[in-house]
MISE-852991 format. One record per residue (C-alpha): x, y, z. Coordinates in pm, whole numbers. Example, Ala and Ser with C-alpha at 12.3 -4.5 7.8 and 13.67 -1.06 7.14 Angstrom:
REM MISE-852991
xx	yy	zz
1230	-450	780
1367	-106	714
//
This chain:
REM MISE-852991
xx	yy	zz
1895	-2616	1595
1842	-2449	1257
1519	-2271	1170
1457	-2528	898
1483	-2816	1145
1256	-2635	1389
997	-2592	1113
1018	-2959	1018
987	-3072	1381
684	-2853	1445
526	-2972	1120
560	-3336	1224
401	-3267	1563
117	-3062	1421
27	-3305	1146
-130	-3517	1417
-370	-3236	1495
-503	-3229	1141
-646	-3575	1187
-878	-3462	1466
-1114	-3300	1220
-1194	-3319	853
-1232	-2950	767
-1305	-2640	969
-1357	-2269	924
-1130	-1975	968
-1323	-1757	1207
-1219	-1432	1045
-1586	-1355	969
-1731	-1443	1306
-1658	-1418	1676
-1653	-1663	1965
-1787	-1650	2319
-1656	-1878	2589
-1623	-1905	2966
-1607	-2121	3274
-1910	-2176	3498
-1830	-2244	3863
-2019	-2277	4191
-1961	-2046	4491
-1662	-2258	4598
-1501	-2232	4252
-1573	-2589	4144
-1678	-2650	3784
-2050	-2698	3719
-2119	-2932	3423
-2447	-2954	3233
-2542	-2588	3282
-2762	-2446	3008
-2624	-2129	2844
-2805	-1906	2592
-2644	-1631	2384
-2894	-1384	2238
-2798	-1126	1974
-2959	-811	2114
-2994	-657	1768
-3154	-945	1580
-3291	-1169	1861
-3108	-1465	1707
-3042	-1716	1986
-2771	-1981	2026
-2778	-2247	2298
-2530	-2490	2450
-2446	-2671	2777
-2126	-2667	2980
-1903	-2972	2950
-1769	-3181	3236
-1515	-2908	3315
-1780	-2636	3327
-1674	-2482	2995
-1922	-2341	2744
-1840	-2225	2392
-2021	-2043	2113
-1847	-2015	1777
-1950	-1851	1449
-2139	-1570	1620
-2226	-1269	1410
-2067	-951	1542
-2284	-755	1785
-2396	-708	2143
-2511	-1026	2318
-2705	-1124	2626
-2609	-1450	2793
-2837	-1638	3026
-2700	-1917	3248
-2951	-2147	3418
-2880	-2440	3650
-3089	-2627	3900
-3046	-2503	4260
-2861	-2191	4142
-2975	-1840	4067
-3015	-1761	3698
-2727	-1546	3577
-2785	-1283	3306
-2525	-1052	3153
-2607	-798	2882
-2410	-577	2648
-2140	-836	2575
-1958	-723	2262
-1858	-1011	2036
-1619	-909	1760
-1497	-1087	1451
-1181	-1296	1471
-1183	-1258	1851
-1270	-1471	2151
-1477	-1301	2423
-1455	-1460	2763
-1732	-1432	3023
-1667	-1646	3331
-1963	-1704	3561
-1972	-1788	3931
-2321	-1907	4020
-2490	-1831	4348
-2714	-2068	4543
-3082	-1998	4476
-3269	-1783	4728
-3588	-1583	4701
-3423	-1382	4424
-3391	-1628	4139
-3177	-1425	3896
-2876	-1193	3893
-2838	-946	3604
-2524	-744	3529
-2389	-534	3242
-2071	-623	3061
-1749	-437	3137
-1663	-156	2899
-1305	-282	2863
-1212	-638	2775
-890	-834	2806
-768	-1057	2525
-776	-1380	2723
-768	-1668	2476
-560	-1573	2169
-191	-1491	2142
-185	-1275	1831
-132	-898	1844
-490	-800	1778
-701	-485	1766
-1062	-401	1695
-1151	-63	1546
-1509	-2	1655
-1787	178	1472
-1752	459	1727
-1392	521	1618
-1484	488	1251
-1771	734	1282
-1642	990	1535
-1264	1030	1503
-1131	1301	1266
-937	1126	990
-914	1167	615
-740	1062	299
-691	1305	13
-1042	1229	-114
-1246	1206	203
-1266	962	490
-1079	634	454
-1085	370	731
-722	278	649
-611	600	819
-724	440	1145
-495	142	1085
-206	383	1135
-314	432	1498
-216	74	1576
131	8	1720
385	-102	1462
193	60	1175
362	304	939
322	463	599
531	648	344
607	1020	346
326	1258	259
-27	1128	217
67	759	214
-141	709	-101
60	521	-362
21	561	-737
-185	810	-931
-554	877	-879
-621	683	-1200
-413	385	-1092
-544	399	-733
-889	556	-780
-1016	452	-436
-718	643	-289
-615	348	-77
-349	419	186
-40	202	211
4	65	563
323	-122	643
313	-331	959
607	-434	1174
857	-339	907
680	-536	633
557	-382	309
183	-329	281
181	-560	-22
208	-843	234
-117	-737	404
-438	-934	349
-749	-716	350
-1094	-873	326
-1447	-734	312
-1685	-975	481
-1431	-1247	411
-1397	-1171	37
-1050	-1076	-83
-1017	-701	-131
-682	-690	-305
-541	-508	-604
-338	-787	-765
-137	-557	-991
-63	-297	-722
-96	-499	-400
14	-212	-174
-340	-88	-243
-685	-238	-205
-944	-246	-482
-1239	-109	-284
-1259	127	15
-1610	121	168
-1781	424	316
-1715	466	690
-2091	473	748
-2108	119	606
-1847	-25	843
-1947	-215	1155
-1594	-292	1270
-1239	-345	1148
-1049	-643	1288
-668	-629	1268
-416	-903	1351
-52	-807	1309
170	-1080	1457
167	-1451	1543
-144	-1517	1339
-387	-1793	1413
-352	-2078	1163
-685	-1976	1014
-531	-1654	881
-319	-1687	572
-184	-1504	267
-59	-1233	505
283	-1137	634
221	-792	775
-143	-752	881
-460	-956	838
-743	-703	813
-1110	-792	798
-1369	-520	742
-1724	-612	836
-2002	-427	655
-2303	-345	871
-2609	-566	876
-2971	-480	945
-3133	-545	1284
-3488	-568	1417
-3508	-189	1435
-3486	49	1142
-3170	256	1174
-3006	494	933
-2810	810	868
-2806	1094	616
-2483	1291	593
-2283	1550	406
-1930	1680	454
-1771	1979	281
-1434	2145	259
-1301	2410	26
-1006	2642	-17
-1177	2916	182
-1115	2700	492
-746	2638	414
-436	2787	571
-94	2836	412
204	2649	552
438	2617	257
760	2730	418
924	2803	85
656	3007	-90
367	3217	29
103	3244	-239
-171	3498	-208
-526	3381	-246
-548	3003	-249
-670	2828	-561
-1016	2675	-579
-1050	2336	-414
-1402	2221	-331
-1481	1873	-203
-1818	1730	-103
-1881	1388	47
-2242	1290	105
-2471	992	124
-2687	772	343
-2695	435	517
-3006	249	628
-3094	-99	751
-3360	-298	928
-3584	-603	898
-3723	-697	559
-4091	-612	562
-4331	-648	270
-4696	-607	385
-4882	-937	391
-4586	-1114	229
-4270	-1095	438
-4218	-993	798
-3849	-1041	856
-3822	-958	1225
-3579	-1199	1394
-3509	-1370	1059
-3449	-1152	751
-3256	-823	752
-3129	-574	498
-2876	-292	483
-2772	-49	211
-2560	261	185
-2440	516	-68
-2153	763	-57
-2058	1015	-323
-1727	1204	-328
-1688	1498	-565
-1388	1728	-591
-1327	2019	-824
-982	2168	-794
-780	2443	-956
-464	2242	-909
-111	2374	-886
234	2229	-949
468	2506	-834
845	2549	-852
901	2355	-1172
1223	2413	-1367
1210	2528	-1730
1478	2695	-1946
1477	3072	-1953
1425	3269	-2273
1796	3279	-2365
1846	2909	-2304
1551	2830	-2529
1740	2987	-2822
2065	2811	-2738
2227	3106	-2558
2398	2983	-2239
2630	3281	-2203
2453	3392	-1888
2473	3055	-1715
2757	2925	-1495
2766	2600	-1694
3002	2537	-1982
2844	2378	-2291
3068	2148	-2494
3017	2045	-2854
2960	1667	-2857
3086	1646	-3217
3434	1747	-3109
3697	1562	-2910
3729	1189	-2858
3456	922	-2868
3487	866	-2493
3392	1229	-2416
3739	1366	-2349
3896	1646	-2549
3571	1823	-2633
3573	2197	-2701
3318	2445	-2576
3078	2627	-2805
3212	2978	-2874
3055	3224	-2634
2867	2934	-2478
2606	2973	-2754
2473	2692	-2975
2438	2809	-3337
2076	2823	-3451
2143	2580	-3737
2255	2316	-3487
1922	2310	-3300
1719	2002	-3391
1386	2066	-3561
1188	1850	-3317
1352	2025	-3022
1270	2366	-3165
905	2266	-3214
868	2146	-2857
1052	2447	-2718
802	2672	-2893
521	2504	-2698
669	2579	-2355
485	2835	-2141
642	3163	-2032
823	3152	-1699
663	3266	-1375
1003	3385	-1247
1216	3451	-1558
1531	3557	-1373
1581	3223	-1197
1740	2901	-1321
1561	2688	-1062
1201	2682	-935
1103	2931	-1205
763	2810	-1320
431	2752	-1143
170	2547	-1329
-204	2573	-1273
-497	2378	-1414
-832	2222	-1333
-878	1865	-1210
-1190	1674	-1108
-1249	1362	-901
-1581	1179	-876
-1634	845	-702
-1958	681	-589
-1988	383	-357
-2291	157	-308
-2333	-144	-77
-2631	-380	-39
-2635	-658	222
-2893	-917	327
-2881	-1152	627
-3120	-1442	676
-3166	-1671	976
-3411	-1932	841
-3390	-2141	1158
-3186	-2156	1480
-2923	-2370	1310
-2853	-2171	995
-2754	-1823	884
-2707	-1705	524
-2587	-1365	405
-2492	-1189	82
-2349	-852	-22
-2295	-656	-344
-2083	-342	-371
-2017	-119	-671
-1810	196	-716
-1812	391	-1045
-1534	650	-1087
-1449	946	-1311
-1119	1139	-1282
-964	1414	-1499
-599	1526	-1470
-454	1752	-1748
-83	1796	-1820
107	2073	-1637
275	2228	-1944
-41	2251	-2154
38	2196	-2526
394	2091	-2431
262	1807	-2213
460	1741	-1897
349	1544	-1596
-15	1534	-1490
-138	1755	-1208
-141	1601	-861
90	1325	-979
-198	1171	-1170
-224	964	-1483
-271	1198	-1779
-610	1253	-1935
-946	1105	-1852
-956	811	-1613
-1224	606	-1447
-1413	280	-1451
-1582	85	-1177
-1512	-172	-908
-1762	-443	-812
-1744	-682	-516
-1980	-972	-444
-1966	-1189	-132
-2188	-1453	26
-2163	-1690	317
-2346	-1939	535
-2313	-2115	868
-2492	-2432	973
-2491	-2610	1309
-2505	-2984	1250
-2502	-3033	1626
-2413	-2819	1928
-2051	-2929	1885
-2020	-2948	1506
-2056	-2646	1278
-2005	-2598	906
-1958	-2268	731
-1810	-2115	421
-1801	-1808	204
-1734	-1709	-154
-1630	-1379	-305
-1578	-1219	-644
-1424	-883	-731
-1418	-710	-1068
-1185	-414	-1117
-1237	-234	-1448
-1033	89	-1455
-824	283	-1704
-692	616	-1833
-661	736	-2191
-348	960	-2183
-341	1237	-2447
-507	1092	-2761
-615	1442	-2864
-254	1502	-2978
-274	1220	-3231
45	1068	-3368
239	1376	-3266
581	1216	-3276
539	1091	-3631
325	1360	-3792
450	1678	-3621
795	1609	-3478
885	1376	-3766
1065	1132	-3536
1064	783	-3694
947	490	-3485
738	689	-3238
367	633	-3171
219	318	-3325
-91	150	-3459
-423	260	-3313
-540	520	-3062
-365	354	-2767
-30	480	-2901
-135	838	-2973
12	1139	-2794
336	1331	-2757
648	1119	-2701
823	1171	-2369
1137	1380	-2322
1319	1335	-1990
1572	1614	-1949
1781	1599	-1632
1703	1893	-1405
1421	2018	-1630
1048	1947	-1607
943	1658	-1828
814	1749	-2175
557	1547	-2368
386	1253	-2203
656	1070	-2006
412	872	-1793
522	509	-1831
179	380	-1730
-16	586	-1983
-250	480	-2131
-387	174	-1953
-695	-43	-1920
-731	-306	-1646
-1008	-565	-1632
-907	-779	-1334
-1107	-1054	-1164
-1059	-1213	-822
-1227	-1525	-687
-1232	-1650	-328
-1377	-1971	-188
-1362	-2107	169
-1512	-2426	316
-1471	-2512	686
-1584	-2717	983
-1557	-2645	1356
-1560	-2926	1609
-1583	-2880	1986
-1451	-3183	2170
-1403	-3154	2543
-1150	-2884	2617
-1061	-2855	2249
-1203	-2619	1990
-1076	-2771	1667
-1094	-2598	1330
-967	-2692	990
-1045	-2560	646
-970	-2519	280
-931	-2194	88
-879	-2113	-279
-802	-1779	-441
-767	-1710	-811
-658	-1390	-982
-704	-1300	-1348
-522	-993	-1484
-635	-862	-1822
-427	-555	-1908
-341	-313	-2178
-48	-108	-2051
275	-104	-2253
508	-56	-1960
855	-184	-1905
1003	19	-1625
1062	384	-1540
1162	507	-1885
993	366	-2192
642	466	-2300
398	355	-2567
471	675	-2763
848	652	-2730
1080	823	-2482
1408	1012	-2518
1642	1088	-2229
1901	1365	-2204
2138	1340	-1906
2375	1622	-2010
2678	1397	-2056
2713	1466	-2429
2753	1843	-2376
2986	1800	-2078
3354	1713	-2068
3459	1379	-1930
3703	1451	-1650
3588	1812	-1628
3341	1978	-1394
3033	1781	-1294
2738	1770	-1530
2487	2054	-1485
2707	2241	-1239
2523	2559	-1139
2225	2501	-1370
2062	2223	-1575
2222	2367	-1888
2417	2061	-2005
2104	1848	-2031
1898	2126	-2193
2172	2194	-2447
2188	1823	-2528
1811	1830	-2587
1841	2130	-2820
2110	1951	-3020
1880	1648	-3040
2132	1388	-2922
1965	1159	-2662
2163	958	-2408
1883	700	-2387
1601	603	-2621
1323	355	-2577
973	246	-2662
731	-12	-2528
490	-199	-2753
235	-453	-2640
238	-777	-2840
-112	-891	-2742
-415	-707	-2605
-491	-785	-2334
-199	-939	-2154
-384	-1204	-1956
-209	-1345	-1649
-354	-1613	-1425
-225	-1705	-1081
-377	-1868	-775
-308	-2001	-429
-442	-2297	-232
-435	-2341	143
-538	-2593	406
-514	-2546	779
-592	-2720	1106
-576	-2574	1451
-679	-2649	1806
-770	-2395	2070
-712	-2596	2385
-829	-2465	2721
-581	-2652	2937
-740	-2523	3254
-938	-2221	3368
-627	-2002	3348
-443	-2128	3038
-542	-2151	2672
-304	-2284	2409
-367	-2221	2041
-161	-2437	1805
-202	-2523	1442
-54	-2578	1101
-121	-2408	769
-12	-2526	425
-11	-2293	126
68	-2357	-238
128	-2093	-504
156	-2258	-847
360	-2105	-1128
152	-1846	-1311
29	-1877	-1668
-135	-1675	-1945
-489	-1736	-2061
-401	-1924	-2384
-46	-2032	-2310
163	-2101	-2005
433	-1912	-1822
715	-1725	-1996
1066	-1739	-1852
1409	-1616	-1951
1657	-1896	-1879
1994	-1741	-1781
2170	-2073	-1833
2089	-2071	-2206
1988	-1704	-2264
1669	-1840	-2424
1316	-1718	-2357
1080	-2012	-2298
707	-1994	-2373
509	-2252	-2179
265	-2474	-2367
424	-2396	-2705
664	-2602	-2915
691	-2880	-2660
786	-2649	-2375
607	-2751	-2051
319	-2527	-1939
530	-2403	-1647
846	-2379	-1866
1001	-2650	-1650
991	-2428	-1343
862	-2563	-1015
690	-2398	-720
757	-2546	-379
486	-2762	-225
658	-2764	113
529	-2432	242
407	-2540	584
348	-2265	837
319	-2375	1202
155	-2145	1456
173	-2164	1835
33	-1933	2101
-46	-1933	2471
-262	-1704	2684
-226	-1730	3060
-479	-1555	3282
-263	-1467	3581
-573	-1336	3754
-896	-1172	3647
-710	-848	3573
-389	-969	3407
-318	-1179	3100
25	-1288	2977
45	-1399	2615
318	-1534	2389
301	-1644	2029
516	-1764	1742
420	-1831	1384
544	-1866	1030
358	-1706	740
437	-1788	379
536	-1484	173
211	-1405	-16
365	-1189	-290
218	-1286	-627
377	-1318	-972
226	-1001	-1121
567	-868	-1226
589	-1131	-1498
328	-928	-1687
596	-721	-1860
792	-1015	-1999
898	-1032	-2359
722	-1103	-2594
399	-987	-2424
576	-652	-2386
844	-552	-2638
1046	-306	-2433
1322	-152	-2643
1596	30	-2454
1902	181	-2621
2193	326	-2423
2557	408	-2500
2820	155	-2413
2965	401	-2162
2878	739	-2012
2964	1050	-2215
2927	850	-2538
2665	854	-2815
2405	585	-2862
2481	373	-3166
2229	190	-3383
2506	14	-3576
2387	-338	-3647
2046	-276	-3484
1770	-427	-3700
1490	-203	-3826
1703	111	-3766
1897	350	-3989
2227	225	-3845
2332	567	-3713
2648	566	-3499
2566	899	-3333
2194	869	-3273
1990	1188	-3301
1617	1255	-3272
1598	1248	-3650
1712	884	-3638
1410	802	-3422
1353	457	-3282
1405	117	-3441
1082	-68	-3513
1000	-347	-3266
1071	-709	-3350
760	-926	-3292
839	-1296	-3269
625	-1603	-3302
565	-1801	-2986
471	-2120	-3170
825	-2261	-3143
821	-2227	-2765
1182	-2106	-2759
1300	-1757	-2854
1677	-1732	-2887
1912	-1432	-2866
2046	-1286	-3186
2162	-949	-3319
1958	-1028	-3629
1582	-988	-3620
1367	-1292	-3698
1044	-1456	-3587
1232	-1689	-3351
1487	-1450	-3198
1501	-1150	-2969
1734	-852	-2999
1989	-741	-2737
1798	-414	-2688
1495	-600	-2552
1426	-556	-2182
1241	-828	-1996
1196	-986	-1653
1212	-1344	-1532
1187	-1577	-1233
1399	-1873	-1117
1343	-2229	-1232
1307	-2342	-869
1074	-2100	-696
1105	-2193	-329
886	-1926	-171
1017	-1751	140
842	-1685	468
800	-1450	763
865	-1555	1120
677	-1351	1380
677	-1369	1756
555	-1168	2052
542	-1159	2429
266	-939	2570
128	-843	2909
-218	-692	2930
-354	-547	3252
-698	-429	3352
-597	-125	3559
-958	-40	3641
-1304	-139	3518
-1259	124	3242
-884	121	3174
-659	-140	3012
-294	-126	2915
-73	-359	2715
301	-379	2659
446	-619	2403
776	-713	2246
711	-787	1880
960	-936	1634
956	-1029	1267
1214	-1198	1045
1160	-1223	673
1355	-1502	503
1403	-1532	125
1135	-1276	44
1029	-1219	-314
1205	-921	-470
1364	-802	-792
1726	-913	-833
1904	-754	-1127
2093	-1041	-1288
2245	-818	-1555
2446	-567	-1357
2796	-453	-1443
3103	-363	-1242
3200	4	-1202
3363	153	-1507
3255	-129	-1740
2926	16	-1865
2693	-180	-2089
2973	-399	-2222
3038	-520	-1869
2687	-650	-1806
2672	-1016	-1713
2442	-1111	-2001
2616	-895	-2261
2595	-913	-2562
2264	-1099	-2548
2091	-847	-2319
2214	-489	-2287
1983	-349	-2018
1870	-437	-1665
1694	-769	-1613
1515	-826	-1285
1461	-1180	-1174
1176	-1179	-920
1285	-1445	-679
1300	-1540	-307
1608	-1341	-213
1518	-1066	36
1584	-1055	407
1438	-829	676
1424	-800	1054
1203	-599	1285
1218	-563	1660
980	-339	1846
841	-242	2183
469	-176	2136
240	-32	2400
-129	59	2404
-365	218	2655
-745	244	2626
-977	423	2866
-1358	419	2861
-1556	692	3037
-1920	612	2978
-1967	660	2606
-1626	829	2571
-1298	672	2460
-936	776	2507
-652	572	2364
-282	585	2290
-27	369	2113
351	391	2119
616	202	1925
994	199	1964
1140	-15	1689
1404	-80	1427
1352	-229	1084
1635	-349	858
1612	-500	510
1799	-535	182
1517	-408	-38
1537	-77	-222
1173	26	-255
1025	-85	71
655	-40	14
618	-172	-337
815	-372	-588
1151	-376	-413
1479	-445	-587
1843	-482	-491
2023	-150	-460
2363	-296	-543
2349	-581	-792
2590	-863	-866
2885	-861	-946
2918	-584	-686
2919	-683	-318
2577	-706	-153
2719	-585	180
2578	-232	153
2228	-348	55
2118	-448	404
2049	-122	585
1764	58	757
1442	-2	568
1297	297	389
986	278	610
1176	265	939
1058	518	1197
1236	467	1529
945	600	1736
577	657	1671
319	796	1912
-54	827	1851
-308	965	2097
-677	965	2007
-996	1053	2188
-1373	1074	2153
-1498	1259	2460
-1856	1351	2543
-1860	1658	2764
-2033	1582	3098
-2315	1831	3053
-2681	1795	2974
-2947	1533	3026
-2815	1208	3168
-2485	1362	3277
-2354	1482	3611
-2355	1856	3542
-2607	2104	3401
-2849	1815	3349
-3184	1998	3357
-3358	2305	3227
-3232	2544	2957
-2873	2492	3071
-2900	2123	2985
-3021	2206	2634
-2747	2463	2576
-2455	2274	2729
-2561	1920	2647
-2472	1713	2342
-2118	1845	2292
-1837	1613	2190
-1468	1671	2121
-1247	1423	1943
-902	1421	1798
-589	1242	1685
-236	1353	1771
52	1186	1587
425	1229	1640
674	1018	1444
1049	1001	1394
1179	1081	1046
1240	847	755
1588	751	629
1745	865	303
2047	782	91
2337	1019	30
2385	1004	-346
2652	1121	-585
2684	1317	-906
2986	1110	-1016
2951	897	-1325
2990	539	-1204
2931	380	-1545
2795	65	-1384
2471	-85	-1508
2210	-166	-1245
2406	-30	-950
2274	205	-683
2513	496	-638
2619	681	-326
2872	928	-195
3179	839	8
3192	938	373
3515	1122	464
3418	1225	817
3311	944	1050
3071	1177	1231
2791	1347	1039
2660	1646	1229
2284	1695	1204
2252	2073	1191
1873	2081	1171
1843	2363	916
1544	2387	685
1622	2655	432
1818	2669	107
2103	2847	290
2075	2656	619
2178	2289	577
2006	2005	756
2331	1810	792
2699	1874	742
2766	1809	375
3143	1830	421
3128	1483	572
3085	1342	221
3266	1353	-110
3195	1231	-460
3387	914	-541
3611	922	-850
3447	839	-1180
3395	468	-1224
3413	401	-849
3123	320	-621
3078	527	-306
3152	378	33
2819	456	201
2516	232	203
2155	315	137
1933	493	390
2230	628	582
2075	935	750
1740	1015	910
1526	1305	790
1295	1541	981
1016	1403	1198
641	1428	1163
377	1597	1378
8	1643	1312
-302	1702	1521
-655	1662	1391
-942	1785	1605
-1319	1781	1591
-1599	1956	1777
-1960	1842	1738
-2300	1921	1882
-2581	1664	1878
-2947	1769	1890
-3195	1499	1995
-3560	1474	1881
-3849	1228	1915
-3745	1097	2259
-3389	1077	2131
-3485	839	1850
-3371	1099	1598
-3042	1287	1639
-2874	1553	1430
-2500	1596	1473
-2326	1910	1346
-1951	1854	1308
-1655	2085	1256
-1313	1932	1197
-964	2081	1164
-690	1879	1000
-335	1974	1099
-494	2203	1358
-163	2366	1452
-69	2414	1084
266	2255	1161
512	2236	874
656	1888	814
971	1916	607
1075	1677	333
1405	1495	347
1702	1709	237
1861	1686	-103
2086	1385	-107
2295	1434	-420
2653	1524	-319
2832	1766	-294
2905	2125	-184
3145	2338	-390
3336	2658	-303
3167	2983	-402
3288	3339	-437
3412	3537	-140
3451	3226	72
3084	3131	41
2961	2777	-15
2751	2661	-307
2522	2400	-154
2395	2280	-495
2079	2152	-329
2281	1902	-126
2204	1861	247
1948	2140	231
1571	2108	255
1373	2263	-28
1024	2122	22
756	2015	263
539	1705	290
271	1843	521
-85	1932	432
-176	2289	532
-449	2317	792
-792	2282	641
-1136	2277	793
-1425	2050	717
-1787	2084	822
-2048	1813	820
-2391	1713	931
-2528	1371	1026
-2896	1292	1077
-2917	957	1259
-3231	763	1344
//
């Protein structure tokens, strides 16, 4: 039976369930408590009264067992509970310390004893708990782990680092923090789960969406660890209540106040004086300044206003603040700049031959070299000479590569505030609300000073900042003991931006005298970008600079829960809306608002001769000096802001059916609908490949959705079973379908909202030609002095913009780059399944082993519909002559599979915790760019066969071991528990995280000119066996490069993407702390010392993947950076000290 037929069959069956209840709540904000009450013989006892008391707030819930002896509490606030079970003729049963967690079902079965003289039995809850009633792969990260484990992001503690301890979790190489500090100011960590990109995760704070709709691999707000009560994570076979997630559903619960006043004051500090050096390839002397402080407080309790409000048991408050400040003398070492001779046009000392592009044939053959390999001074372009004069002197002037180290000051300042109020006006109702705000200020100068370059630390140039605000509120109300209503609403406001380099003014126009650069207003000021192959970027080449985002998110949920016999039925409705309001002229990886010029070296090389830049990046630098670009472009924004609107609707119904005392089945159905996006004042915009027209919705009679349709058939069935083999063993199995939640953000850069001009030669080794290009000088051999054609701004009133080589208000030019989406957007889905066995090995030790699988079908990705076959260049593109550059259609096209063995172990020793997780897995997909906006590597009309390979985030094995261990000395412990020895030896704690991962895959590329638009390139494999040599030096290869060869020009290589696996990863973080207790242990001061990468282990980057080796003198081999490792991705060991005053 096909998957489609299975889905339809399950949908038909599950539709009957939906009729059992009107609406009901997704329990992602609350927990449940259930159990069976039996007599001494094991028979069910109906009508038993059960109370559940929150030990922190004294809020009490009551119910009676049904005819099968089952009791249930739903919508319980997270916390420790005391249950009391009373029945006539039986002893009263009391159990305390029962931890109820969000999105989890806690089971406490009770066997009553016949009443004797002793009328009650009181026990304490077990420290380890089996997952007895839900079939998802689920984990709870407790406040102990959040507060005590040693983990960090680049800018202080980030709870997302703890997500990586879960089996199946993974991140990218290095820090795992995507985008610049300006674009990701909270320094969110990307976490892929079970082979799925982190953009398919759904993170919520107290139920409110915490997403970053433009960069969904990130989240908008990262709360302080001291504000977090718990983190709930579901990663497979989701309950029907959990939607808009393919990889992980993450819910972060902010702390609430209790009847007692509790709080903490803290500060953490690290600086360069605590750092080690582990850069394998350079050994600097004294480390540069790097000082970071993280400090703040958290406090909560009952609301108390003398003679007005006494909130004990009813009204509670919590607030926290965290400030993170970093001042850094940043470095960007081993950059490549031209030496003094090359700056004057003298290449006589280089091994690279420089050819005169004005000689020979138009196709690049027959060119003659410059006499003496020297460019005459009168041939150097004026703009190039001006920029060259701004370059700094070299750090190592006798080297062609890695010859310049850049240094400069950066600052990072982020504050976080949270306020939360909980109110229990009566036993039936609970209301809560929260407000969070985070102002930010970040400075990142350019690495080449007056000459521009990239920003330090990979940042967005200039001054960045803004603020993020999050508001959430919710309520629960018990209409009866078996009928509950609840809901929540949320709103997020993300206002961030960066200003680039406005201090340089209209540098391209006024200083460099390049026509068409810069633009109208301060947003277009700065130095144009110059991308020179093999040389550090000059000017401001950042394609996202400047930018200003003012994004809004809205969430609303309404639900009902109905308990009916053995059935716990839920159903609900959810609505999310996203509003993007952007200024960011961005069209890809090349064009900028100031204008960009690329120099690949082909114009000063000989077609059919030695490879471009052989031995040094001299061909590309010479081409820059001559002022003949091989690509030009500019991006101009038509309206400010670009305002996109998209939303999603969902309805679900599910039944948690306790079939008997040993078996619980959870089955349900979810429906999701993602309408076609629109703009604020007009509808969608879509390029129609059948007519080559651009349609503007809501204008000129064009439908609001441009005639495109979004599927309304996205039903997602879920089914799970948990079988309690005995009181120590649970067997679970689950299957579910989740609709691909990827949004339509990528339509932001469509023409005409963004006018992205891109000009390239028809074929490699040829000049760009402006012949026939409107608003240009018509040059056939474009130079910097010819500048950039002015943009063509159309009118949208006609609703249809047609292709034409002639500029007009109703046409677009072939040089325009845009994106699109299909007319029939039938959204794809993820299938996930698992089989798990969990065993209670002792009262303090549990273990779980699971097989976990995922299959992504028709996932949203970028499909280049304007590729060309090898050797055909621009003229061979499918949409030529109407469109002459890449065009990505974001459509349901992708496919992925994941299969993994996942194991976890957790051990409790009193207040100590030891845990481990292990994953053995394989992830395959056809997406190039696995943790972001993925695209096809090989585009039509080339075969797709080599696209489906190992995913870029595939790690075959991951192992994490973590511990928080209180040494058994001092008061209350077994050793040295009295006298001075107790004071000296008591209060010590050690904690740590040890991580060991397999390496990430990489592609073996080529230096051959393929002359094929939109195609990923690769080398050809000539030896079926590739020996992994394991070297990690510039003269000691990591793999045998002789196994590969460059394909002939105009021919694609035979190897696929992600062919080989790079070096693995190892890191150990450790912490030692001493706690001093005062005031009968009501006040405690904890002094903490932490070491990150304690062993200072070097983690090497993947080797250079651009083929090939060439023969050198005296039988030596020139590796040319291929197959050799030249960098590291590890963070040197650094120490951090902190203090926490808790009360």
